[in-house]
C-alpha positions as CSV (number, residue, x, y, z in Angstrom):
1,M,-55.1,-21.2,49.8
2,K,-53.8,-18.5,47.0
3,S,-52.4,-16.2,50.0
4,L,-50.5,-19.1,51.8
5,I,-48.5,-19.8,48.9
6,I,-47.8,-16.5,48.1
7,I,-46.4,-16.3,51.9
8,L,-44.8,-19.5,51.8
9,F,-43.1,-18.1,48.3
10,F,-41.9,-15.1,49.8
11,T,-40.4,-16.5,52.7
12,L,-38.7,-19.1,51.0
13,S,-37.3,-16.4,48.2
14,V,-35.9,-14.5,51.5
15,I,-34.3,-17.3,53.5
16,L,-32.4,-18.1,49.7
17,L,-31.5,-14.5,49.5
18,F,-29.8,-15.2,53.5
19,F,-28.0,-17.9,52.2
20,I,-27.0,-16.4,49.0
21,K,-25.5,-13.4,50.9
22,N,-24.0,-15.1,53.6
23,T,-22.1,-17.1,50.7
24,Y,-20.5,-14.6,48.8
25,K,-19.8,-12.6,51.6
26,P,-16.3,-12.3,52.4
27,N,-14.9,-14.1,55.8
28,E,-14.2,-11.4,58.2
29,N,-13.3,-14.1,60.8
30,S,-10.3,-15.7,58.5
31,T,-7.2,-17.4,60.1
32,V,-4.7,-14.7,58.4
33,K,-4.3,-11.3,60.1
34,T,-2.6,-8.4,58.9
35,I,-0.5,-7.0,61.5
36,N,-0.1,-2.8,61.6
37,K,3.0,-2.2,62.0
38,K,4.6,1.6,62.3
39,S,7.9,1.7,60.8
40,S,10.4,4.6,60.8
41,L,13.7,5.4,59.1
42,I,16.4,6.2,61.2
43,K,19.8,7.8,60.2
44,C,22.6,5.8,60.8
45,E,25.8,7.4,60.7
46,L,29.1,5.9,59.5
47,K,31.3,3.9,62.3
48,N,34.1,2.6,60.9
49,E,35.2,1.4,57.3
50,I,37.8,-2.0,56.5
51,I,38.9,-3.0,53.3
52,D,40.2,-6.1,53.1
53,M,41.7,-7.3,49.7
54,K,42.0,-10.9,50.6
55,N,38.1,-11.4,50.6
56,L,36.6,-10.8,46.8
57,D,33.2,-10.9,47.8
58,S,32.9,-8.1,50.6
59,E,36.4,-6.6,50.2
60,R,35.1,-3.3,52.1
61,Q,33.2,-3.5,55.4
62,C,31.2,-0.5,56.2
63,Y,30.0,-0.2,59.8
64,Y,27.3,2.3,60.5
65,D,26.2,3.3,64.3
66,C,22.3,3.5,64.3
67,G,21.6,3.8,68.0
68,K,22.8,2.3,71.4
69,D,24.4,-1.4,70.5
70,D,22.8,-1.3,67.2
71,I,25.5,-1.3,64.6
72,V,25.1,-2.4,60.9
73,R,27.3,-4.2,59.0
74,V,26.9,-3.4,54.7
75,D,29.5,-5.2,52.8
76,T,30.1,-4.1,49.3
77,S,32.9,-3.8,46.2
78,I,36.4,-1.9,46.4
79,S,35.4,0.2,43.7
80,Y,31.7,1.7,45.9
81,P,33.1,3.6,48.7
82,C,30.9,3.7,52.0
83,Q,28.4,6.3,52.3
84,N,28.8,8.9,55.1
85,Y,25.3,7.6,56.3
86,I,22.3,5.4,55.4
87,M,18.3,5.4,56.4
88,E,17.4,2.4,58.1
89,N,13.6,1.0,58.0
90,R,13.0,-0.1,61.6
């Protein structure tokens, strides 16, 4: 009788530890998934520069050529000149 109680106690202890372990274990099958995308820096050369004194928000418009059919526009103030190139994260 005594050995039966000891075996029952150990069995219940193991079951209890198993449930505690699964409760505090982080959920590996979460609904939020991280997508690993590799990004690279692309050098974009200055293609065109337009100065418009009428529009105070974007007086200087810099157009950069980043590749085939990919043009990036950067609006700056007249006091900041266009850079020769920019590095775009793609």
